[in-house]
N, C-alpha and C positions, 0 to 999 in steps of 0.2 A: 719843381712844382708839377702840377698835373699836365698831361699832354693831350692834345686833341686827337680825335678819330672821327672822320666825317662819315664813316660807314658803321654798321653794326660790328661789334668786335668779332663775331663769328665769321665775318668776311675777311678780316685781317689776319686772324690767328687760326691755325689748323688743329691745334690741340689745346684744351683747357685742363690744367692741373688743379683740380678742385679739392680744397680741404673739405672735411666732412662735418665735424661738430661745429655748429654755429653758422655753417654755410648751406649744407644740404639737409641736415637734421639737427634737432636739439633734443638730446636724450633719445627716447624711443620714437619721437614724432618728426615728421618732415617739417622743415621751415615752410611756412605758408607760401604757396605758389611755386616752390622749388621744383617739384616734379614736372609741372607744366613748362616752366622756363627751360629746364634741361631737355625736355622733349623737343621743344622748338629748336634749341641749339643743335641737337643731334640731327634733326631733320634738315637743318641748314648745312650740314656737312662737317660740323665741328666734332672732332674726336674728343670724348670726355673720359678723362682719367681721374680716378678718385685716390687722393694722396693723403696719407695720414701718418702722423708720428706715433700713433697708438700701435704698440707691438704685441698687444695681448691677444688680438683675434686674427686668425688667418684670413687671407683675402676672400676665400670662399664663404666664410661666415659673414663678413661685411657685405659681400655681394648679395647674399640671401636677405639680409636686412633691407638693403636698398630696393630689392625687387618687391618686398612686402610693402614698401612705402610707395610703390607705383613707379619706380625708376628702373627700367630694364637695363641690366648691366651684366657683363660677363666677368667672372672672377679674374681674368687676365687683365682687366682694366682697373683693378684695385691694387695699389702699390703701397706697402707700408715700410716703416723704418727698419723692421726686422729683416726684410728682404735686402735693403740697402746695406745693413750691417753684415749680413751673411755674404753678400758679394764682396765687400771689403776684405773679409777674412779669407774667402776662397781664393782671392788673388795672391795671398801670401802663404797659404797652407796647402799641403797636398791632400788629394782626395781621401776621405775617410778619417781625417784628423779629428781627434776628440776635442770638443770645445765646451767649456763649462758654462752653463746657462744660469744667470741670475734673472729668472723670468719664467715664462710659461709656454703654453701651446703655440702661440704665434712664432716664437723664436725656434722652437723645435721644428715646426713645419718649414720655416725658411732655411734653417741650416741643412736639413735633409734634402731640400730642393737644390741646395748648393753643393751637394755631395760631401758634406761634413757630418760628423757624428756628435749630436748633442748629448751631454752627460751632466749629472748633478752630484758626482761623488769625486773626491780628491783622489781616491785610489784608482780611478780610471785613467790617471795620468794625463789630464787635459793639457793642451799646448797653447791655449788662448782662453780668454774670458769674454763673454758678451753679456750685457745687462739691458733689460727692458722691463717696462711696467707690466705687472700682472696682479690682479686683485687678491689672489690667493697665495702670494709669494710667502714661503716659509722663512723665518728669520735664520734658521740653521743654514739655509742655502745662501743667504746674504753673507753670513759669517765665513763659510767655506770659500765663497767666491772672493771675498775681500782678502783672505789669506793668500790666495793664488795671485791676486793682483799685487799684493805687497811683495811677493816673491819675484815679481818682474815679468810675469806673463803678459803678452800683448792683450790690450783691453779695449774693446769697442763698446760704446754706449749707443743705444738706439736713439736716445734724445736726452735732453736735460730739462724738460718741461717741469716746472715746480708744482703745477697743479694738474688735476685730471677732473673732468666733470662727473658729478654723481647726482642722483635724484635729490640728495640733501644739500647740494651746493658743491663748490670746488673742494676737492680733497687733495692730499699730498700725492704728487706724481712721481715719475721716474727720477726726476732731478733730485728729489730728496734722498733717494737711495744712492744715486751716483755721488752726491755730495758726502754722504756718510762713508762710503767706500774710499773715496778720494782722500778724505781727511785721515782715515785710518792708514791707508797705504802710502800716503804722501806722494800721490801720483794723480795725473789727470788722464781721462780717456780720450781716445779719438771718437768723435761724434758723427754718427751717420745721418741723423734726422735733421729736420728744420731747426734752426735757420742755416745749417751747413749745406753745401751743394750736393753731397752724395745722393740724397733721396730724390732730388729733382733730376739729377743725371741718370739715376736708376730708372726713373719713370720714363724718361725720353728713350732710353735704351729698350725698354720693354714694349712701349706702345707706339714708338715712332713719331714722326712729325718734324717739321722744320721751323715752325714759328709758334713756340709755346707761350701760353698766357697762364700765369699763376693766379688762382682765385682763392682768396682767403678772408678771414675775419680778424686775424691777429696780426698786429704790427710787428711783434717781437719774434715771430716764427715765420708766418707765411710771407709777409712783405719784406722783412729783413732778409729772409732766405732768397727771395726772388732777386733783390738788389745784389746780394753777394754772388749769385750765380750768373747774373747778367740777363735775366729774363724780365719781360714786362709783367705788370701785375694789375689786378683789379681788387680793390678792397670793397667788401660788402658790409653793410652796417646791421647785420642780423645776428651777430654773435657778441663776442666779449669786448670789442672796441666800441666805446661810446664817445660822446663829445669830449669829455675830459682827457681821454687818451689821445684822440685825434689831434687836438690842438697842441699837444706837447710832442708830436712826432718830429724827430730830427731827420736830416736828409737821408740817412741810411735806412729809415723806416717809413718812407713816403711812397705810396703807390703811384703807378702810372695813371690809373683811372680810379674813379670813385663812384659808387652807386648805392642806392638804398638796399637793393637785393639783387638776385640773379637775373632779374629782368634786364639788368645792364648789359648782359651778353648780347642782347638783340637790339641795342640802341646805339646811335652815334653818341660821341662824347665831346660836347663843346667845352671850351675852357672859359673861365671868367675874364672879363675885361678889367684892366687895372688902370685907374686914372687918379694919380695922387694917392690919397688914403682910401679911395672908394673902390670896392671890388664888386662888380655887377655881373649878373647872368640871369636870363629868363624871368625877369620881374623881381629878383632879389637883389638887395644891396647890403653888403657887409662893410662896416667900418670899425676902427679901433680908436677909442677915445681914452688916452692914457694907456691903461692896460685893459680897459673894459671893451669887450666885443659887443657890437650892436648889429642886429640884422633886421631889416625892414623890407616890406613888399609882399608879394604873393607869387606862387608858381609851383613848380614841381619839386618833389622831395630831393631828387638827385641834384638839381641845381642849388638847392639850399645847402646841401652838404658841401658842394664844390666851392661856393663863395665863402663859406665858413672856413674851410680848409686853407684856401689860398690866403685869406686875410690873416688867419692865425699864424700860418707858417712865415709869411712876410714879416710879421711883428716879431716872431721868435728869432728869426735870422738877424733882424736888425738890432734887437735889444737883448737877446739871450734870456728873455723872460716870456713865459707863456701868457696868453691872454686870460682874463677873468671872464668866465662864462655864466656868472650868476644871473645876469639879466637876459640871458638867451632862452627862448622857448624851445623845448625839446621837439625834435622832428615828428614825434608821434602826433602832434597837433597840427602839423603842416599837411596840406592837401597831398594825397598820395601821388607818386610819379605816374605819369600817363604814358 
């Protein structure tokens, strides 16, 4: 279940590993309030690292976007799955080794930084394959890379995300290409990105810190990755996780803390009281009648999410059935957190 923190999180943790899309920005625009919340966290002494599974854009390009949104950041504080994949390969290959890239610029930059040579031709005699999302990926490149994987070359995938955000809604992500190559080659890759530990470990190696906090909006990448790596986590409700997903979260996808948005970095985190089938906090009471979740009261948005989560997870653990949320009012109509 959720854990308490009597101080603002930025007093307990020295580095925040922040996911980007759905946490800091949505598409080209900042999540409302995110620049201000991050500015306060930085001023309080928390080191902010921006951690993304997206291997398409080099860190410098991501940092430029963040600066345009009013978030001062150095490129060294942006860490992506391409860098984690390149580190994994550099640990087993000699300097200058040719690596076939099923991907684009982000992987080229990361491999060169790791003193490896990115190529996209079989006659360059690559000794390994790395794959990552890129919107302009040529199918010929996928075919050649898959042939090399089938031949048995070491293969690292930056991530296995099935979707990628687009202005028109979710589109097929790197996981779709990985699945196609794996089915053809009858092999599975080693994965560098979330929810696997290498990307988090790469981030800590690059930015330093002793007490990291993973901050994300996805249960299946950010939170599961934090759990598998042994890091504490904060789930914010500004991205893809909604009520339906939250109440179905199993133990390996449950965050340490929960808040409506990044303002949660600067607040204490109380936990609900449990008395029989009643879960209460800050004016809210959640109960489960049969499988139906009920929430009554008034108060802050953060506390609403906390009572809902605890009540739902207790029911899921006891019955192996998720609660029914049809009678629950969405948090958008609950008074904003103060």
